[in-house]
Structures are given as C-alpha cells and as structure tokens.
Residue frames relative to the residue before (quaternion, step in Angstrom):
aa qw qx qy qz dx dy dz
M 1.0000 0.0000 0.0000 0.0000 0.00 0.00 0.00
L 0.6192 0.5592 -0.3571 0.4200 3.59 1.03 -0.70
K 0.5722 0.6014 -0.3834 0.4049 3.58 1.05 -0.67
E 0.7131 0.4129 -0.2333 0.5164 3.57 1.10 -0.71
G 0.6789 0.5226 -0.2708 0.4390 3.59 1.25 -0.35
V 0.5015 -0.6147 0.5202 0.3162 3.49 -1.29 -0.58
L 0.2779 -0.7188 0.6120 0.1776 3.55 -1.06 0.80
L 0.1883 -0.7825 0.5863 0.0926 3.58 -0.74 1.08
V 0.1169 -0.7931 0.5970 0.0300 3.55 -0.79 1.07
R 0.2476 -0.7853 0.5590 0.0973 3.54 -0.64 1.23
L 0.1651 -0.7952 0.5807 0.0570 3.56 -0.73 1.12
K 0.4803 -0.6828 0.4766 0.2757 3.57 -1.00 0.83
T 0.2707 -0.7389 0.5902 0.1803 3.53 -1.27 0.52
S 0.2264 -0.7872 0.5250 0.2312 3.59 1.16 -0.63
A 0.1976 0.8381 -0.4897 0.1370 3.57 1.21 0.52
N 0.6712 0.4987 -0.3131 0.4503 3.62 0.88 -0.85
T 0.6485 0.5125 -0.3092 0.4702 3.56 0.96 -0.85
I 0.6727 0.4991 -0.2890 0.4635 3.55 0.88 -0.96
A 0.6530 0.5073 -0.3124 0.4676 3.59 0.94 -0.85
A 0.6520 0.5115 -0.3144 0.4630 3.60 0.98 -0.83
L 0.6405 0.5171 -0.3217 0.4679 3.57 0.98 -0.81
R 0.6664 0.4945 -0.3017 0.4695 3.59 0.92 -0.88
K 0.6473 0.5261 -0.3149 0.4529 3.57 0.95 -0.88
A 0.6913 0.4605 -0.2604 0.4921 3.57 1.10 -0.74
G 0.5585 -0.6418 0.3715 0.3717 3.58 1.28 0.05
H 0.5282 0.6230 -0.4110 0.4049 3.59 1.23 0.31
Q 0.0709 -0.8558 0.5123 0.0132 3.55 0.58 1.18
E 0.6629 0.5099 -0.3128 0.4503 3.57 0.92 -0.86
K 0.6542 0.4966 -0.3092 0.4793 3.59 0.96 -0.85
A 0.6251 0.5302 -0.3345 0.4650 3.58 1.03 -0.75
S 0.6599 0.5008 -0.3043 0.4702 3.58 0.93 -0.86
Q 0.6327 0.5218 -0.3252 0.4707 3.57 1.03 -0.77
R 0.6548 0.5089 -0.3147 0.4617 3.60 0.97 -0.82
V 0.6028 0.5423 -0.3490 0.4698 3.58 1.06 -0.75
E 0.6801 0.4912 -0.2814 0.4659 3.57 0.88 -0.96
Q 0.6476 0.5196 -0.3167 0.4586 3.61 0.94 -0.87
Q 0.6757 0.4915 -0.2980 0.4615 3.57 0.92 -0.90
Y 0.6131 0.5453 -0.3391 0.4601 3.56 1.05 -0.77
I 0.6788 0.4899 -0.2892 0.4643 3.58 0.86 -0.97
E 0.6396 0.5246 -0.3251 0.4583 3.59 0.96 -0.85
N 0.6741 0.4878 -0.2908 0.4724 3.58 0.90 -0.93
L 0.6320 0.5354 -0.3260 0.4556 3.57 1.00 -0.81
K 0.6508 0.5124 -0.3107 0.4661 3.59 0.98 -0.84
I 0.6314 0.5248 -0.3292 0.4665 3.58 1.00 -0.81
M 0.6738 0.4950 -0.2945 0.4627 3.56 0.86 -0.96
Q 0.6605 0.5081 -0.3095 0.4581 3.58 0.91 -0.88
A 0.6434 0.5244 -0.3283 0.4509 3.59 0.96 -0.83
F 0.6634 0.4899 -0.3111 0.4724 3.59 0.90 -0.87
R 0.6782 0.4969 -0.3020 0.4494 3.57 0.87 -0.90
K 0.7000 0.4705 -0.2711 0.4638 3.58 1.04 -0.70
H 0.8332 0.2879 -0.0964 0.4621 3.58 0.86 -0.99
Y 0.7269 0.4036 -0.2390 0.5017 3.60 1.17 -0.31
D 0.1182 0.8094 -0.5656 0.1044 3.57 -0.60 1.12
F 0.3361 0.7712 -0.4820 0.2448 3.56 1.22 0.40
C 0.7748 -0.0823 0.0738 0.6224 3.56 1.08 -0.78
R 0.6854 -0.4462 0.3614 0.4478 3.54 -1.32 0.03
V 0.1681 -0.7719 0.6077 0.0816 3.57 -1.11 0.76
E 0.0684 -0.7717 0.6316 0.0292 3.56 -0.99 0.91
F 0.2328 -0.7714 0.5831 0.1037 3.55 -1.03 0.87
F 0.0514 0.7815 -0.6207 0.0368 3.55 -1.11 0.74
Y 0.5034 -0.6513 0.4810 0.3017 3.54 -1.23 0.53
S 0.6341 -0.5833 0.3697 0.3479 3.54 -1.11 0.77
N 0.6450 0.5286 -0.3383 0.4360 3.61 1.05 -0.58
K 0.6474 0.4836 -0.3175 0.4961 3.60 1.28 0.03
S 0.3694 0.7753 -0.4549 0.2355 3.61 1.29 0.03
S 0.6837 0.4802 -0.3068 0.4559 3.60 0.85 -0.89
Q 0.6111 0.5328 -0.3512 0.4683 3.60 1.04 -0.69
L 0.6554 0.5143 -0.3020 0.4635 3.55 0.93 -0.92
A 0.6593 0.5175 -0.3046 0.4525 3.58 0.94 -0.90
Q 0.6907 0.4542 -0.2654 0.4962 3.58 1.16 -0.61
G 0.5572 -0.6438 0.3705 0.3712 3.57 1.29 0.07
E 0.4835 0.6396 -0.4449 0.3990 3.57 1.24 0.25
L 0.0582 -0.8685 0.4919 -0.0173 3.56 -0.03 1.30
E 0.5086 0.6647 -0.4241 0.3458 3.59 1.22 -0.21
N 0.8612 0.0319 -0.0779 0.5012 3.57 -0.94 1.01
I 0.4379 0.6852 -0.4702 0.3429 3.59 1.00 0.78
F 0.7628 0.3989 -0.2100 0.4635 3.57 0.79 -1.02
L 0.4465 -0.6866 0.5187 0.2455 3.53 -1.13 0.81
R 0.2446 -0.7652 0.5788 0.1401 3.53 -1.10 0.61
C-alpha cells in the first residue's frame, strides 16, 4: 500500500530552543542553531531524494504537525 501512498517526513524547527536562546540574549547562538537545523534538515531531504524511491516523499516542519493531523494540507509541504 505504501508504494501507492506517500511517506511523510517531519523536520525539526528547534523553535523552542531558538526562542529560549534569543530570550536569554544569546543572539549569536540562536543564529547558529538556526543554521545548524537548516543544514540538518537539508541533509535529511537530500538523503531521501537521493536514496529513497519506493514511493513519493513529502517533507514538512514539526510546527505544522497539528495542521496536518487535522487534515489541513495547504502550505504544509516543502517544495
């Protein structure tokens, strides 16, 4: 059934960590965390696109999980 379906891959945002760092006045550390998370997510996406071809794969950020669970699919998946 998966061959006909879609694999959903949830990517982290680290939003809570980044917000806490900014609130504590650690702007540089927050910016570094944003960059680290971006690179980590990019590597995950690249790995799936390169090595996984069993079915379609869609990527979304963790802060969109509740929208997805409610069936609200507009502007959720990354392109």
